[in-house]
C-alpha positions in Angstrom: 0.0 0.0 0.0 1.4 3.3 -1.0 2.1 6.2 1.5 -0.6 8.5 0.0 -3.1 5.9 0.4 -2.1 5.2 4.0 -2.3 8.8 4.8 -5.7 9.2 3.2 -7.0 6.4 5.3 -5.7 7.7 8.4 -7.2 11.2 7.6 -10.7 9.6 6.9 -10.4 7.5 10.1 -9.6 10.5 12.3 -12.4 12.3 10.8 -14.8 9.7 11.6 -13.6 9.5 15.1 -14.1 13.5 15.4 -17.4 13.2 14.0 -18.4 10.5 16.3 -17.2 12.4 19.3 -18.9 15.5 18.3 -22.3 13.7 17.9 -21.9 11.8 21.2 -20.3 14.3 23.6 -21.7 17.3 25.4 -20.9 20.7 24.7 -20.8 23.7 27.2 -21.3 27.4 26.6 -19.3 30.1 28.5 -21.8 32.1 30.5 -19.5 34.3 32.4 -18.4 37.4 30.6 -15.0 35.5 29.9 -13.6 32.1 31.1 -10.2 31.2 31.7 -8.8 27.9 30.4 -6.0 26.4 32.4 -3.7 23.4 31.9 -5.2 21.5 34.8 -8.0 21.5 37.0 -6.6 24.1 39.6 -6.8 27.9 39.7 -2.9 27.8 40.1 -2.4 26.1 36.7 -0.9 27.8 33.6 -3.5 29.6 31.6 -3.9 28.3 28.1 -6.5 30.8 26.8 -9.1 33.3 27.7 -12.6 32.9 25.8 -15.5 35.2 25.8 -19.1 34.7 26.8 -21.2 32.6 24.4 -18.3 30.4 23.2 -19.1 26.8 22.8 -16.6 24.2 23.7 -16.7 20.1 23.5 -16.8 18.7 27.0 -14.5 15.8 27.4 -14.3 15.1 31.2 -15.9 16.3 34.5 -14.1 16.8 37.7 -15.4 18.4 40.8 -15.6 22.0 40.1 -14.0 21.8 36.6 -14.7 20.8 32.9 -12.1 19.5 30.7 -12.7 21.1 27.1 -11.3 20.8 23.7 -10.1 24.2 22.3 -10.2 25.0 18.6 -6.5 24.8 18.2 -6.5 21.1 19.6 -5.4 21.7 23.0 -7.2 20.3 25.9 -7.8 22.5 28.9 -9.7 23.0 32.1 -12.5 25.6 32.8 -14.3 26.2 36.1 -17.9 24.9 36.1 -19.1 28.1 37.6 -18.1 30.1 34.2 -20.1 27.8 32.0 -23.3 25.9 31.2 -23.5 22.3 29.8 -25.9 21.3 27.0 -26.4 17.7 27.5 -25.7 15.3 24.6 -25.5 11.6 24.4 -22.1 11.3 26.0 -22.8 12.3 29.6 -25.6 12.2 31.9 -26.6 15.3 33.7 -25.4 16.3 37.1 -27.7 14.7 39.8 -28.9 16.2 42.9 -30.6 19.4 42.2 -32.5 21.6 39.8 -31.0 22.9 36.6 -29.3 26.3 37.1 -31.7 29.1 36.4 -30.5 31.6 33.9 -28.7 34.5 35.6 -28.8 33.0 39.2 -25.1 32.7 40.4 -23.8 32.1 44.0 -20.3 32.2 45.7 -20.3 30.4 49.1 -17.2 30.8 51.3 -16.8 28.9 54.7 -13.6 29.2 56.7 -13.3 27.2 59.9 -9.8 25.5 60.0 -8.1 28.6 61.4 -4.8 28.6 63.3 -4.7 28.8 67.2 -4.1 32.5 67.2 -7.1 33.3 65.0 -9.5 30.8 66.6 -10.8 27.6 64.8 -14.6 27.4 64.3 -16.8 24.3 64.2 -19.8 25.3 62.0 -18.7 27.3 59.0 -17.5 24.3 57.1 -21.0 22.6 57.6 -22.7 26.0 57.0 -21.1 26.5 53.6 -21.6 23.1 52.4 -25.3 23.2 53.3 -26.0 26.6 51.9 -24.3 25.6 48.6 -26.3 22.5 48.4 -29.6 24.3 48.9 -28.7 27.0 46.5 -27.9 24.4 43.9 -31.6 23.0 44.5 -32.9 26.5 44.1 -31.4 26.7 40.6 -28.2 28.6 41.4 -24.8 28.0 39.7 -22.7 27.8 42.9 -19.0 28.1 43.6 -18.1 26.5 47.0 -14.8 27.6 48.6 -13.8 26.1 51.9 -10.8 27.2 54.2 -9.4 29.4 51.7 -6.2 31.7 52.1 -6.2 35.3 51.0 -5.3 34.4 47.4 -8.0 31.7 46.9 -10.6 34.2 48.3 -9.6 37.0 46.0 -9.5 34.7 43.1 -13.0 33.2 43.8 -14.5 36.8 44.1 -12.8 37.8 40.9 -14.3 34.6 39.0 -17.5 35.3 40.7 -17.8 38.7 39.5 -17.2 37.9 35.9 -20.1 35.6 35.9 -22.5 38.6 36.9 -23.9 41.0 34.5 -27.0 43.3 34.0 -30.1 41.4 35.0 -28.3 38.7 37.0 -29.0 37.6 40.5 -25.8 37.3 42.5 -25.7 35.8 46.2 -22.5 36.0 48.2 -22.5 34.0 51.4 -19.6 33.9 53.9 -19.2 31.9 57.0 -16.3 32.4 59.1 -14.3 35.0 61.3 -14.8 38.6 60.4 -13.8 41.9 61.9 -14.5 45.7 61.6 -11.6 48.3 61.5 -12.2 51.8 60.6 -15.7 51.3 59.9 -15.1 48.7 57.2 -15.7 45.0 57.5 -13.1 42.5 56.6 -13.4 38.7 56.0 -10.6 36.8 57.7 -8.7 34.0 55.4 -6.7 31.1 56.7 -3.2 31.9 57.0 -3.8 35.6 58.0 -1.2 37.0 60.1 -3.1 39.5 62.4 -0.5 40.9 64.9 -2.4 44.2 65.2 -5.5 46.1 64.1 -3.6 48.0 61.6 -2.6 45.0 59.5 -6.2 43.7 59.1 -6.8 45.7 55.7 -3.8 43.9 54.3 -4.4 40.4 55.6 -8.2 40.0 55.0 -10.7 40.6 52.2 -13.0 43.7 52.5 -16.6 42.9 52.3 -17.3 46.4 51.0 -14.9 45.4 48.0 -16.8 42.3 47.2 -20.3 44.1 47.2 -18.7 46.9 44.9 -17.5 44.2 42.5 -20.9 42.7 42.5 -22.7 46.0 41.7 -20.1 46.9 39.2 -20.4 43.7 37.3 -24.2 44.2 37.0 -23.7 47.7 35.9 -26.4 48.9 38.4 -29.1 46.6 36.8 -28.5 43.5 39.0 -29.9 42.1 42.1 -27.4 41.3 44.7 -27.8 39.5 48.1 -24.6 39.6 50.5 -25.0 37.2 53.5 -22.5 37.6 56.4 -22.4 35.0 59.0 -19.1 36.3 60.3 -19.9 38.1 63.9 -18.3 35.3 66.1 -16.0 35.7 69.0 -12.4 36.5 67.6 -9.6 35.5 69.9 -7.2 37.6 67.8 -8.9 40.8 68.7 -8.1 40.5 72.5 -5.0 42.5 72.1 -6.3 45.4 70.3 -6.4 48.7 71.9 -10.2 49.4 71.2 -11.8 46.5 69.6 -15.2 46.6 68.1 -17.1 43.6 68.4 -19.3 42.2 65.2 -19.4 43.9 62.0 -20.1 47.5 61.0 -23.2 48.7 58.8 -22.4 49.0 55.1 -24.3 51.0 52.6 -26.7 48.8 50.4 -25.8 49.9 46.9 -28.9 50.2 44.6 -30.6 46.8 44.0 -28.8 45.0 46.7 -29.5 43.6 50.1 -27.2 42.9 53.0 -27.7 40.4 55.7 -25.9 40.0 59.0 -26.2 37.2 61.4 -26.6 39.6 64.3 -27.1 43.3 65.2 -24.0 45.8 65.2 -21.5 45.2 68.2 -23.1 41.9 68.8 -21.7 38.2 68.5 -23.7 35.4 66.9 -24.1 32.0 68.3 -22.6 28.9 66.8 -25.1 26.5 68.0 -25.0 23.1 69.3 -25.9 21.2 66.2 -24.4 20.9 62.6 -25.0 24.4 61.7 -24.8 27.8 63.4 -28.1 29.2 64.8 -28.6 31.8 61.9 -27.6 29.7 59.2 -29.8 26.9 60.3 -32.9 28.9 60.2 -31.8 30.6 56.9 -31.7 27.2 55.3 -35.1 26.4 56.6 -36.8 29.5 55.5 -35.2 30.4 52.0 -36.7 27.1 50.5 -40.3 28.4 51.3 -42.2 28.9 47.9 -42.9 32.3 46.6 -41.7 33.9 50.0 -40.4 37.4 49.2 -36.8 37.9 50.4 -37.5 40.7 52.8 -40.2 38.4 54.5 -37.8 35.4 54.6 -35.2 37.3 56.4 -37.8 38.6 58.8 -38.8 35.2 59.6 -35.2 34.0 60.2 -34.8 37.0 62.6 -37.9 36.1 64.6 -36.8 32.4 64.8 -33.1 33.4 65.9 -34.4 36.0 68.4 -36.8 33.5 69.9 -34.1 30.8 70.2 -31.5 32.8 71.7 -33.9 34.6 74.1 -33.3 37.9 72.4 -29.4 37.7 72.6 -29.0 37.5 68.9 -31.0 39.6 66.5 -30.2 39.4 62.9 -30.3 42.6 60.7 -30.6 43.5 57.2 -30.3 46.6 54.9 -32.0 46.6 51.7 -32.1 48.9 48.5 -33.9 46.4 46.4 -35.8 47.8 43.5 -37.8 44.6 42.7 -39.4 41.5 44.3 -37.3 38.4 44.6 -37.8 34.9 46.1 -35.2 32.4 46.5 -37.7 29.8 45.7 -40.2 31.1 43.2 -42.3 27.9 43.1 -45.2 27.8 40.8 -48.6 28.3 42.6 -47.0 29.0 45.9 -48.3 31.6 48.2 -46.4 34.0 50.6 -46.3 32.3 53.7 -47.3 33.8 57.0 -44.6 34.1 59.8 -43.8 30.7 61.0 -42.7 31.5 64.5 -44.3 33.5 67.3 -42.6 36.8 68.4 -40.4 36.3 71.6 -41.9 36.8 74.9 -38.6 38.2 76.4 -38.1 41.9 76.6 -34.8 42.8 74.9 -33.0 45.8 76.4 -31.9 48.4 74.0 -28.1 48.3 73.4 -26.5 51.6 73.0 -25.8 52.5 69.4 -22.1 52.8 68.2 -21.3 56.2 66.8 -22.5 56.5 63.3 -24.6 53.3 63.4 -27.8 54.5 64.7 -30.6 52.5 63.1 -28.3 50.9 60.5 -29.7 53.4 58.0 -26.7 53.8 55.6 -27.3 56.6 53.1 -30.3 55.8 50.8 -30.7 52.3 52.0 -34.0 51.1 53.3 -33.9 50.2 57.0 -35.2 46.8 57.4 -34.4 45.9 60.9 -34.2 48.3 63.9 -35.2 46.5 67.1 -37.1 43.7 68.7 -40.2 45.8 68.3 -39.9 45.6 64.5 -40.0 41.6 64.7 -43.2 41.9 67.1 -45.1 44.3 64.7 -44.1 42.0 61.8 -45.8 39.0 63.2 -49.0 40.9 64.1 
């Protein structure tokens, strides 16, 4: 057999293989504004290419959090699952355990627990983040779950998350772990942080205000963003500070956003005795209620947490939402009445911190002011 004939046979055979693969395999479409293709399934791997939103790629393999894809130049690379959406073909079956992601619903969930001794380890944030990610997936969100992350990993996750958002999108950022306020700003503490003094916190931690700003900028002021911070825990690293402020500081809710705190300013949240922290446990319970507007959902969470802790923990929210939103927009559902009774305990008023009276930041709508608000809501 001559060489030209042999070469022709090889070409035809290769073409048939490619056609077969194309017919059998799934494809995926980049849903983020752009997606980074890396040499391996890890954010530290070498970048092979950057592809824009709408690009369609052949899906070769799935691994936790990553897809292996075939590029136009024949290279094989890996892309984060959170930046794409799969169109199922005959080669793979769908991802089990949850509803298909709804268009424009994206979440970043971070849980930091395994801190060093000087920072103070926590028992619940790992479970809280895992359960929150699972619940959001069931509610149709495309979710990125990050656990026990250092500063670089948190920053990379926020960057990738912001690239997935855009006008008309719904973004949810959930954080469980240590947090601290310094100079009126809130900081989320990563693993590996070396906090020797209050002054180094801005350089060792991730500013919650910056995360919210990235979300708002990505949506160009036309998105709906929810930030949930379960980060008001006792922090051993603050004991040596000259004038430590407990809990988190109020943040301005930019237009179209809602910020939820596990407890009120200057207070500390309860870890709880079970798998989840007190706040997140009730949050997971109520966010699956069909057609329950998000403001009413958080109000029910507040009532439940306040009752369970005998008024020692009162969740707060700041909202400037422009439209209605429900985590579970179930067909045919109705708005549920408050599922818990108002607490019988009389809660003494804590003196407000300077500049935090009423938690009314700028033009934000004040959602929670005191226990009387919870009682009025239940009537």
